[in-house]
C-alpha positions in Angstrom: 1.7 13.9 -4.4 5.2 13.0 -5.7 6.3 11.9 -8.9 8.5 9.2 -8.3 5.2 6.6 -8.4 1.5 6.3 -9.9 -1.5 4.6 -8.9 -3.9 2.8 -10.7 -6.4 0.5 -9.3 -4.2 -2.0 -7.4 -1.2 -1.3 -9.7 1.7 0.8 -8.4 4.0 2.0 -10.8 7.6 3.3 -9.8 10.0 5.5 -11.4 13.6 4.6 -9.9 17.2 5.7 -10.7 19.4 2.4 -9.8 22.9 2.6 -8.6 24.3 -1.3 -9.0 27.3 -2.5 -7.5 26.7 -0.7 -4.2 27.7 -1.8 -0.7 24.5 -2.9 0.5 20.6 -2.8 -1.0 18.9 0.1 0.0 16.8 3.1 -0.7 19.0 6.3 -0.8 16.3 8.9 -0.9 14.9 10.8 -3.8 16.9 11.5 -6.9 14.8 14.1 -9.0 11.4 12.8 -9.6 12.6 9.3 -9.5 13.3 7.1 -5.9 16.9 6.3 -5.9 17.8 2.7 -4.6 21.3 1.3 -4.2 22.0 -2.3 -5.6 24.6 -4.8 -3.9 24.0 -6.6 -7.2 26.4 -6.1 -10.0 25.2 -4.8 -13.5 26.0 -8.2 -15.1 23.8 -10.9 -16.8 20.7 -9.1 -15.6 21.6 -9.8 -12.0 20.7 -6.1 -10.7 17.4 -6.2 -12.2 16.5 -9.3 -10.5 17.9 -7.8 -7.2 16.0 -5.2 -7.9 12.9 -6.8 -8.2 13.5 -8.9 -5.0 14.2 -5.9 -3.3 11.0 -4.1 -4.3 8.8 -7.6 -3.6 10.2 -7.7 -0.3 9.3 -4.0 0.3 6.2 -4.2 -0.6 4.9 -7.1 0.9 4.2 -8.9 -2.3 5.6 -12.5 -4.2 8.0 -11.8 -6.9 5.6 -12.8 -9.6 3.8 -9.3 -8.5 6.8 -7.2 -10.0 7.5 -6.3 -13.1 10.4 -4.1 -15.2 8.5 -2.3 -17.4 11.1 -0.5 -18.7 14.7 0.3 -18.4 16.6 -3.1 -18.6 19.7 -1.9 -20.3 19.4 1.6 -17.9 19.9 3.2 -14.2 16.3 4.8 -14.9 13.7 2.2 -14.8 10.3 2.1 -14.3 8.8 -1.0 -12.3 5.1 -2.0 -11.6 3.9 -3.8 -8.6 0.3 -4.7 -8.2 -2.0 -6.2 -5.4 0.5 -4.0 -2.5 -1.6 -2.8 0.3 1.6 -0.8 1.4 1.8 3.1 0.7 5.4 3.7 -1.2 5.9 6.3 0.7 6.8 3.8 3.4 10.1 3.5 1.4 11.5 6.8 2.2 10.6 6.6 6.2 
């Protein structure tokens, strides 16, 4: 099992390393024990966090309200919770 996610009931907790200000938003593979995500949004006024949650919601096929930034609001290292997704986290690496 990978270290970058945990499942508890229907809640999936993701450990992410986020790189804002990239050319496009995409999964960039693993970065240590975190999933690296490049974001096109700039790290200004929470825009990168909003873009991250939208990207995660779309990737896992859930409404935005089912994603939550648990920690790392001002950091590149973030923890995001996703509830009610039927999509496995491994599919992000596919």
